[in-house]
LORO-684952 format. One line per 2 residues: for each residue x, y, z of N, C-alpha, C. Coordinates in Angstrom, 2 decimals. Layout:
residues N
X:Y:Z:X:Y:Z:X:Y:Z; ...
This chain:
residues 57
104.90:55.83:98.20:105.65:54.73:98.87:104.93:54.21:100.00; 105.27:52.99:100.66:104.63:52.30:101.14:104.65:52.72:102.23
105.61:53.68:102.60:105.96:53.89:104.35:104.81:55.88:104.02; 103.93:56.23:103.45:103.22:57.29:103.38:102.20:57.25:104.24
101.55:55.30:103.72:100.55:55.43:104.43:100.84:54.89:105.91; 101.57:54.77:106.66:102.43:54.63:107.73:102.28:55.75:108.83
103.11:56.56:107.80:102.80:58.25:108.33:101.98:58.71:108.36; 100.93:58.85:107.62:99.40:59.49:108.11:98.84:58.50:108.98
99.20:57.69:109.48:98.34:56.71:109.99:98.69:57.24:111.79; 100.30:57.35:111.51:100.90:57.47:112.81:100.22:59.23:112.29
100.22:59.53:112.18:100.28:61.26:111.94:98.77:61.55:113.06; 97.99:61.13:112.49:96.93:61.05:112.40:96.62:59.54:114.46
97.12:59.27:114.93:96.59:58.36:115.64:97.35:59.52:116.81; 98.28:60.24:116.30:99.19:61.08:117.45:98.78:62.30:117.59
97.36:62.39:116.76:97.17:64.13:116.80:97.07:64.91:117.17; 96.84:64.09:119.20:96.16:64.90:120.08:98.29:65.56:120.57
98.94:65.44:120.25:100.28:65.53:120.87:100.19:66.80:119.76; 100.12:67.95:120.20:99.57:69.33:118.95:101.90:69.53:118.41
101.89:69.52:119.21:103.03:70.10:119.25:104.31:68.70:118.12; 103.71:67.67:117.32:103.84:67.10:116.76:103.99:67.61:115.29
105.66:67.41:114.57:105.64:67.91:113.44:106.70:66.43:112.22; 106.77:66.39:111.84:107.66:65.32:110.67:108.38:65.54:109.50
108.96:65.12:108.71:109.25:65.49:107.55:110.28:64.30:107.28; 110.35:64.53:105.85:111.01:63.12:104.57:112.92:63.35:104.74
113.18:62.48:105.31:114.86:62.35:105.76:114.94:60.78:105.61; 116.39:60.80:103.88:116.76:59.68:104.46:116.34:58.61:103.95
115.12:58.71:102.90:114.32:57.68:102.50:113.65:57.23:103.52; 112.92:57.99:104.25:111.64:58.06:105.41:111.62:58.99:106.18
110.54:59.19:106.61:109.83:60.33:107.87:110.29:59.95:108.90; 111.08:61.31:109.67:111.59:61.57:110.98:110.28:62.50:111.40
110.14:61.77:113.02:108.66:62.63:113.46:109.50:63.28:114.81; 109.10:64.49:114.83:109.14:65.48:115.90:108.16:66.07:116.76
108.87:65.73:118.01:107.93:66.34:119.49:108.74:67.23:119.99; 107.87:68.36:120.28:108.41:70.49:120.68:109.77:69.92:119.96
109.86:69.88:118.44:111.53:69.13:117.47:111.82:69.07:117.82; 112.11:68.01:118.31:112.67:67.02:119.56:112.79:65.55:118.65
113.93:64.44:117.78:113.22:63.73:117.30:113.02:62.69:118.30; 112.46:61.53:117.93:111.11:60.65:118.52:111.19:59.55:117.94
110.58:59.17:116.59:110.72:58.25:116.11:110.74:58.06:114.58; 110.66:57.33:113.25:111.33:57.51:112.39:110.71:56.61:112.06
109.98:56.86:110.92:109.09:55.67:110.08:110.16:55.39:108.17; 110.04:54.22:108.46:111.25:53.67:107.43:110.76:52.25:107.18
111.32:52.08:105.73:110.36:50.34:105.20:109.18:49.94:106.06; 108.16:50.62:106.35:107.11:49.77:106.71:107.09:49.83:108.05
107.99:50.44:108.51:108.20:50.29:110.16:108.24:51.15:111.21; 107.81:51.72:112.08:108.10:53.08:112.97:108.78:52.57:113.89
109.59:53.26:114.46:111.36:53.15:115.03:110.75:54.23:115.51; 111.18:54.21:117.31:110.03:54.57:118.51:112.14:55.05:119.08
112.70:56.36:119.52:113.78:56.15:119.85:112.92:55.43:121.43; 114.56:55.27:122.32:114.04:54.60:123.59:114.68:55.91:124.37
114.77:56.04:125.68:115.02:57.24:126.64:116.27:55.78:127.40; 117.29:56.39:128.31:117.83:56.06:129.16:117.07:54.91:130.04
116.42:56.00:130.49:115.54:55.72:131.86:115.11:53.85:131.69; 114.74:53.71:130.45:113.93:52.70:129.81:115.02:51.64:129.89
116.13:51.42:130.04:116.67:50.31:129.85:117.08:49.37:130.62; 116.88:48.02:130.80:116.54:47.71:132.46:118.25:47.40:132.90
119.11:47.18:131.70:120.44:46.75:132.78:120.87:48.47:133.25
């Protein structure tokens, strides 16, 4: 799958975050930090979850 290379790259780039885990879900990959979902890799793209504090409105 095209996403396998991206998940490998993402995992390596975020390796200093030792609590990082990932698993396949719904045709892509879900990334967890300390057990909480923070990003999804799907369709060859990395989607990061935002926090309400980051919303300019």
